[in-house]
C-alpha positions in Angstrom: 3.9 -10.5 -60.7 4.7 -12.3 -58.2 5.1 -10.4 -54.3 7.8 -10.4 -52.2 9.7 -8.5 -49.2 12.9 -6.9 -49.1 14.8 -6.7 -45.8 18.3 -4.7 -44.9 20.2 -4.6 -42.2 23.3 -2.8 -40.5 24.8 -4.0 -37.9 25.0 -0.9 -35.8 23.9 3.0 -35.8 27.6 3.6 -36.9 26.7 2.2 -40.4 23.9 4.6 -40.8 25.4 7.0 -42.6 27.6 4.7 -45.1 26.4 3.2 -48.2 25.5 -0.2 -46.5 21.7 -0.1 -46.8 21.3 1.7 -49.9 23.5 -0.8 -51.8 22.0 -3.6 -50.4 18.8 -2.0 -51.6 19.9 -1.6 -54.9 21.3 -5.0 -54.8 17.8 -6.3 -54.1 15.8 -3.9 -56.2 17.8 -4.9 -59.2 17.4 -8.7 -58.6 13.8 -8.4 -57.9 13.4 -6.8 -61.5 15.5 -9.5 -63.4 13.9 -12.3 -61.5 10.1 -10.6 -62.0 9.0 -10.0 -58.8 6.7 -6.7 -57.5 8.6 -5.9 -54.0 5.7 -4.7 -51.6 7.1 -3.9 -48.9 10.7 -2.9 -47.6 12.2 -2.9 -43.6 14.8 -1.6 -42.8 16.8 -2.8 -39.8 19.7 -0.6 -37.5 20.9 -2.2 -35.0 22.5 -5.8 -34.0 21.3 -9.1 -35.0 22.9 -10.4 -31.5 20.2 -8.1 -30.0 16.7 -10.0 -29.0 14.0 -8.8 -30.4 14.5 -6.8 -33.6 11.7 -4.9 -34.3 11.8 -4.5 -38.2 12.6 -8.1 -38.1 9.8 -9.1 -36.0 7.3 -7.0 -38.1 8.6 -8.6 -41.1 7.2 -11.8 -39.9 3.7 -9.9 -38.6 3.6 -8.8 -41.7 4.0 -12.2 -43.9 1.8 -13.9 -41.5 -0.9 -11.8 -42.5 -0.4 -11.6 -46.0 -0.2 -15.3 -47.2 -0.1 -14.1 -51.2 3.6 -12.6 -50.6 5.9 -15.9 -51.3 9.3 -14.4 -51.2 12.1 -12.8 -49.2 14.8 -11.2 -50.8 17.8 -10.3 -48.2 21.9 -9.4 -49.5 22.8 -12.7 -47.5 22.7 -15.2 -44.4 23.9 -13.3 -41.7 21.8 -10.0 -42.6 18.6 -12.0 -42.0 20.5 -14.6 -39.1 22.9 -15.1 -37.3 21.0 -16.9 -34.6 19.2 -20.7 -34.8 15.9 -18.8 -33.0 15.6 -16.4 -36.1 15.9 -19.4 -38.3 13.1 -21.5 -37.0 11.5 -18.3 -37.1 11.9 -18.0 -41.1 11.2 -21.9 -41.6 7.8 -21.1 -39.9 6.6 -18.4 -41.6 7.5 -21.1 -45.2 8.8 -18.7 -47.5 11.1 -18.9 -50.3 14.4 -16.9 -48.9 16.4 -15.4 -51.7 20.0 -14.4 -50.4 21.2 -12.6 -53.4 24.9 -12.2 -52.7 25.6 -15.7 -52.5 23.5 -17.0 -55.4 21.2 -19.6 -52.7 17.4 -19.7 -52.5 15.6 -21.2 -49.6 12.1 -22.6 -50.0 10.5 -25.6 -48.8 11.0 -27.7 -52.0 15.1 -27.1 -52.0 17.8 -29.5 -52.0 18.8 -31.1 -48.9 22.1 -29.6 -49.8 21.1 -26.3 -50.0 19.3 -26.5 -47.2 22.4 -27.8 -45.6 25.4 -25.2 -46.6 21.8 -22.4 -45.4 22.7 -24.2 -41.6 26.1 -24.2 -42.1 26.2 -20.6 -42.5 23.7 -19.6 -39.7 26.5 -22.0 -37.2 29.0 -19.6 -38.6 27.3 -16.2 -38.3 27.1 -17.8 -34.7 30.4 -18.3 -33.8 31.3 -14.9 -35.6 29.2 -13.2 -32.9 30.5 -15.5 -30.2 34.0 -15.0 -31.5 33.0 -11.2 -31.3 31.6 -11.5 -27.4 34.5 -13.4 -26.3 37.3 -10.8 -27.6 35.1 -8.4 -26.4 35.3 -9.8 -22.9 39.1 -10.6 -23.6 39.7 -7.0 -24.6 38.1 -5.9 -20.9 39.7 -8.1 -19.1 43.3 -6.5 -20.3 42.1 -3.0 -19.7 41.7 -4.1 -16.1 44.7 -5.9 -15.7 46.5 -2.5 -17.3 44.0 -0.9 -14.5 41.8 0.7 -16.7 38.2 0.2 -15.8 36.6 -1.6 -18.4 33.5 -0.7 -18.1 30.8 2.4 -17.5 32.0 4.7 -15.0 30.0 4.3 -12.0 28.5 7.4 -10.4 30.9 10.0 -9.8 33.5 9.1 -12.6 33.1 10.0 -16.9 34.2 8.0 -19.2 37.4 9.0 -21.3 37.2 7.6 -24.7 40.5 8.9 -25.4 42.6 7.6 -22.5 40.0 4.4 -22.3 39.6 5.0 -18.7 37.6 7.2 -15.6 38.1 10.8 -14.8 36.4 12.0 -11.8 33.2 13.8 -12.4 33.4 17.1 -10.2 29.6 17.7 -10.1 29.1 14.7 -8.2 32.5 13.6 -6.5 32.1 16.1 -4.1 28.3 14.9 -2.5 30.2 11.3 -2.7 32.8 12.2 -0.4 30.5 13.5 1.7 28.2 10.7 2.2 31.5 8.6 3.0 32.5 10.9 5.9 28.8 11.4 6.7 28.5 7.6 7.1 31.7 6.7 9.0 30.9 8.7 12.0 28.5 5.5 12.5 25.4 7.9 13.8 23.7 7.4 10.2 21.8 5.0 9.3 21.4 3.7 5.5 17.7 5.5 5.0 19.1 9.0 6.5 21.9 8.9 4.3 19.6 8.5 1.7 18.0 11.4 2.0 20.9 13.2 2.6 22.2 12.4 -0.8 18.6 13.1 -1.8 18.7 16.6 -0.3 22.3 17.3 -1.7 21.0 16.7 -5.3 22.3 13.3 -6.0 20.5 11.4 -8.8 21.0 8.4 -11.5 22.2 9.1 -14.2 19.1 8.7 -15.6 17.5 12.0 -13.4 16.0 9.1 -10.9 16.4 9.6 -7.2 18.7 7.1 -5.5 17.3 4.6 -3.0 18.7 3.0 0.2 20.3 0.1 -2.3 21.9 2.4 -4.7 23.6 3.9 -2.0 24.7 0.7 0.0 26.2 -0.4 -3.3 28.3 2.8 -4.0 29.3 2.4 -0.1 30.5 -0.8 -0.6 32.3 -0.2 -4.1 36.1 0.0 -4.1 36.3 2.2 -7.1 36.0 5.4 -4.8 39.4 4.5 -3.1 41.1 3.9 -6.2 40.6 -0.1 -7.4 38.2 -1.9 -8.6 37.0 -5.2 -8.4 36.2 -7.0 -12.4 34.7 -10.8 -13.0 35.0 -11.5 -8.9 39.1 -9.7 -9.0 40.3 -6.7 -7.3 42.9 -4.9 -9.2 44.7 -1.3 -8.7 43.1 1.4 -10.6 45.0 3.9 -12.2 41.9 6.8 -12.3 42.1 9.2 -9.2 40.5 8.6 -6.0 37.7 10.1 -4.6 38.1 9.3 -1.1 41.3 7.9 1.2 41.7 3.8 1.7 41.6 4.8 5.2 38.4 6.5 4.6 36.9 3.5 2.6 37.9 1.0 5.6 36.3 3.2 8.2 33.4 2.5 6.5 33.2 -0.9 5.4 33.8 -2.2 8.9 30.6 0.1 10.0 28.6 -1.4 6.9 29.7 -4.8 8.8 29.0 -4.7 12.2 25.4 -3.1 11.2 24.9 -6.3 9.1 25.5 -8.6 12.1 23.7 -6.5 14.6 20.8 -6.8 12.2 21.6 -10.5 11.9 21.2 -11.1 15.0 18.8 -7.9 15.8 15.9 -8.7 18.4 12.6 -9.9 16.5 9.4 -7.5 17.4 6.5 -8.6 17.5 4.5 -5.7 15.0 7.3 -4.8 12.9 5.7 -4.4 9.7 1.9 -4.9 10.4 0.7 -1.3 11.2 1.2 2.1 9.3 0.2 5.6 10.8 -3.5 6.9 10.4 -2.3 10.7 10.2 0.6 9.9 7.3 0.8 6.6 6.3 3.7 6.3 7.2 5.1 2.9 8.8 4.9 2.4 12.9 8.5 1.2 13.4 9.7 -0.2 16.8 12.8 1.0 19.0 13.7 0.3 22.4 13.9 2.1 25.7 16.6 1.4 28.1 16.7 -1.7 26.5 13.8 -4.1 27.6 11.1 -1.6 26.6 9.8 -1.9 23.4 7.4 1.4 22.0 6.8 1.9 18.2 6.4 5.0 16.7 6.0 6.5 13.1 8.8 6.6 10.5 7.5 10.2 9.3 9.1 9.6 6.2 6.5 11.9 4.6 7.4 14.3 6.7 6.2 15.7 10.6 3.5 13.7 11.8 1.6 14.5 15.2 1.4 10.6 16.2 3.4 9.3 19.1 4.5 6.8 20.5 2.8 3.4 21.9 4.3 0.7 23.7 4.5 -3.0 22.8 2.4 -4.2 25.1 -0.7 -1.5 24.8 -0.3 -2.1 20.8 -1.0 -5.8 21.7 -4.1 -5.0 23.9 -5.7 -2.6 21.0 -5.1 -5.0 18.0 -7.1 -7.2 20.2 -10.0 -5.8 20.6 -11.8 -6.9 17.6 -11.2 -10.7 18.8 -13.7 -9.7 21.4 -16.5 -10.1 19.4 -15.6 -14.0 18.2 -16.3 -15.0 21.8 -20.0 -14.2 22.1 -21.3 -16.9 19.5 -23.8 -19.2 20.9 -23.0 -23.1 21.5 -26.6 -23.0 20.0 -25.6 -21.2 17.1 -22.2 -22.6 16.1 -24.5 -26.4 15.8 -26.7 -24.6 13.9 -24.4 -23.2 11.5 -22.4 -27.0 11.1 -25.8 -28.7 10.2 -26.3 -25.5 8.0 -22.9 -26.3 6.0 -23.2 -30.1 6.3 -26.4 -29.7 4.2 -24.9 -27.3 1.8 -21.3 -29.7 1.4 -24.5 -32.8 0.6 -26.1 -30.7 -2.0 -23.1 -29.6 -3.5 -21.9 -33.9 -3.3 -25.2 -34.5 -4.8 -24.9 -31.5 -8.0 -20.9 -32.9 -8.5 -22.3 -37.2 -8.6 -25.2 -36.2 -11.6 -22.6 -33.6 -13.3 -19.6 -36.4 -13.5 -22.5 -39.3 -14.7 -23.7 -37.0 -17.6 -19.6 -35.7 -18.5 -18.9 -39.5 -18.5 -22.3 -40.4 -21.0 -20.4 -37.6 -23.2 -16.8 -39.3 -23.4 -18.6 -42.4 -24.0 -21.0 -40.9 -26.6 -18.0 -39.4 -28.0 -15.7 -43.1 -27.6 -18.6 -44.6 -29.9 -18.5 -42.1 -32.9 -15.1 -42.7 -33.0 -15.3 -46.6 -33.4 -18.0 -46.4 -35.6 -15.8 -43.6 -37.7 -12.9 -46.3 -37.4 -15.1 -48.9 -39.1 -16.5 -46.4 -42.1 -12.4 -45.9 -42.6 -11.4 -49.4 -42.7 -14.7 -50.0 -45.2 -13.9 -47.4 -47.4 -16.4 -44.8 -46.7 -14.4 -42.0 -45.6 -10.8 -41.3 -46.6 -7.6 -41.2 -44.5 -7.5 -37.5 -44.1 -11.4 -37.3 -43.5 -10.5 -40.0 -40.7 -8.1 -38.1 -38.7 -9.2 -34.5 -39.2 -12.4 -36.3 -37.3 -10.4 -38.3 -35.5 -8.6 -35.4 -33.5 -11.6 -33.2 -33.0 -13.1 -36.0 -31.9 -10.0 -36.6 -29.4 -10.2 -33.0 -28.5 -13.7 -32.6 -27.2 -12.7 -35.7 -25.2 -9.6 -34.0 -23.6 -12.0 -31.0 -22.8 -14.1 -33.5 -20.9 -11.4 -34.8 -18.9 -10.4 -31.3 -17.7 -13.8 -30.7 -16.1 -14.0 -34.6 -14.7 -10.8 -33.2 -12.9 -11.9 -30.0 -12.1 -15.0 -32.5 -10.4 -13.0 -33.9 -7.8 -14.9 -34.2 -4.7 -13.4 -31.3 -2.0 -16.7 -31.4 -0.4 -15.1 -33.2 3.0 -12.4 -30.6 3.0 -14.5 -27.8 2.8 -16.7 -29.2 5.5 -13.4 -29.6 7.7 -12.5 -26.3 7.3 -15.4 -24.4 8.0 -15.4 -26.6 11.3 -11.8 -25.5 12.5 -13.1 -21.6 11.5 -16.4 -21.9 14.1 -14.4 -23.4 16.5 -11.3 -21.1 16.3 -14.0 -18.0 15.9 -15.6 -19.3 19.4 -12.1 -19.6 21.1 -10.4 -16.8 20.3 -10.6 -14.4 22.6 -8.8 -17.0 24.6 -6.3 -18.0 22.5 -5.3 -14.8 21.6 -5.0 -13.7 25.5 -3.1 -16.9 26.4 -0.2 -16.0 23.3 2.4 -14.3 23.8 3.5 -11.0 21.1 4.9 -13.4 18.2 1.7 -15.2 18.5 -0.8 -12.9 18.8 1.1 -11.7 15.7 0.1 -14.8 13.7 -3.3 -14.9 15.0 -3.6 -11.4 13.7 -2.5 -11.3 10.2 -4.7 -14.6 9.4 -7.8 -12.4 11.1 -7.2 -8.5 10.4 -6.1 -6.6 7.7 -5.5 -2.4 7.2 -4.4 -1.8 10.8 -3.6 1.3 11.6 -2.6 3.8 14.5 -4.2 7.4 14.9 -4.5 9.6 18.1 -3.0 6.5 20.2 -6.0 4.4 19.1 -6.0 1.2 16.7 -8.4 0.6 13.5 -8.7 -2.5 11.5 -10.5 -4.4 9.2 -12.0 -7.9 9.9 -11.2 -9.9 6.8 -14.5 -11.1 5.1 -15.2 -14.3 6.5 -15.1 -13.4 10.3 -16.5 -10.2 9.8 -19.5 -11.7 8.3 -19.4 -14.4 11.1 -19.0 -11.4 13.9 -21.4 -9.0 12.2 -23.7 -12.0 12.6 -22.9 -12.5 16.3 -23.9 -8.6 17.4 -26.6 -8.8 15.1 -28.7 -12.0 16.6 -27.4 -10.2 20.4 -29.4 -7.3 19.3 -32.6 -9.5 18.4 -32.3 -11.5 21.6 -31.9 -8.3 23.8 -35.3 -7.1 21.7 -37.0 -10.9 22.2 -36.9 -12.0 18.4 -38.1 -15.5 18.0 -36.0 -17.4 16.7 -37.1 -18.1 13.1 -36.1 -14.1 13.1 -32.5 -14.8 14.2 -32.5 -17.8 12.0 -33.4 -15.7 8.8 -30.8 -12.8 9.6 -28.0 -15.4 9.8 -29.6 -17.3 6.2 -29.8 -13.5 4.9 -25.6 -14.2 5.3 
């Protein structure tokens, strides 16, 4: 007996308790028995075909790919199996015979063109049904909005009322939300502080997650809490009960707008977001005193922290300390490094040239094989199928060689140029840093340093790898010079790096 899989589906979980699944299964099993097919696996789907990634549908395709001996798919009708072209293509790719039992149609690779055309038309009709259903749903939601009924899931602070089709106040949260609006309207509380207050009062998302500033800001600008709502870009007067007054809502919007403009034109602080507190890990955030003096302090987002305020100029001075190591490299050592790098580049270029010649020889040898194979094909020594298979293999091999040749493109000069720039920058760094303003200092520091922290009024930073190797080499050479070490030993120290 030939083997088959059975696929049954209902369009929603509400139908799970009905007779649709059992009736489909009985119909398909009776059909299999009459046709002499043995059902080896059943797949049952209880969700919408419109939803992406139907799990049982995908499992069925995977099963068929792994079990080539299973040649048939049994399904009630077209729209049970697919309602979009993507699924239709997937079914075609597995190359099985599909039996649409209720429609009396069998689709296989040998099916008549007219049957395949009818199958395609049914898929079009099924997709049109989905699109129409979506369009009707959208129309229904718009009609609800025009009637003053909130058309979607209720926002935080409200609950959907399935009898009235509107929303009702969720009194377990409404009081907290009103308090947040009132607190923010005072103009003395930041969005971050308001988020902290919301968390302390126990306000959580519907899934129980802590709220973040972005969520709180969306809540503050949502007119639903004042009795209105926005749907598809239009504002509607709602029939639901407001949690806050319109006057309070407008007061909050004025504060939000003023702060938005303040953020747009706020002063740029050189080291904002660059340092963390060494005690608690919080960011060191800037603020002004008397409108002109810039200080940094720990945000203390993780509780109390002993780290004290520090001025921006003091920070700039402390951050520049590691860079002082850079200026101690002698001109002789810098030239020695340049010559060494140039020698490495020359060796690299020689190696790449040899590698290119080798790859080009391999490519030409394959060209010869293709030519001889073609002559054999013309002479009838090999058939067309063998020729095509071997030709594809040879061309695939040539493609890999082409990719390796592209990777072999000469970039040695760029490498040497970059290395020279780093050396020059290394030697002149202390002077550059000292002459720069704080914003320019920040750019230099981002290139040189990582993991900068402030601890007890001092700055701790790590030099990035390239600069750390050079700086450590300079310090070690200073030590060796002080010990009167010979030049050979000092060179060996650098070579080991």
